[in-house]
C-alpha positions, 0 to 999 in steps of 0.5 A: 500500500502507498505510504502516503495513503497509510499516513493519511488513513492513520492521520484521519483516524487519529484526528477524529479520535483526538476530537472524541477524547477532547470532547469528553473532557473539559480543557485541559484534561482532554489534551493531557489525556491524548498527550500522555496516552499518545506518548506512551503509545508511540514509545511502545510502538517504537520499542516494538519496532526496534525489537527485531521488527515486531512492528513493520514499516507499514504498521509504523506509518499507519499507527506512528506517523499517521494515527499518533501524529494526528492524535498528538504531537507531544508523543513525537516530542517525548520520544525524540527527547528521550532519544537525545537523552539515551544518546548522551546528548544532554546539551541537545536534549536541554535545547530541544526541551527548552525550544519546544516547551518555551519556544512553542508556546511563545510562537503560538502567542506571537501568532495569536497576537499577529493574527489579531487576538 
């Protein structure tokens, strides 16, 4: 199957799932739920894919890039940060953490202000 179709299919299901979960909780509890569950799920998926190919490329594209990518972006951030730490790249890990946890919200605020709100 075409990798773009796999990502798009997983992405559409992940986006709808995120909406359903977020709709069931009051803010920010829905967001926290999808971010923590998504982080756990992506970590599990990656660990299984590294264990002798227990998760194939197609399933990783469908679930990891597609579904979890749309369900939450925090899952990717969490796993990338863990990867930097595991590689002993603490300076990069701190920079990555700071740019995402401080820079991301600041840029969102800037966009919000520039957008006129």
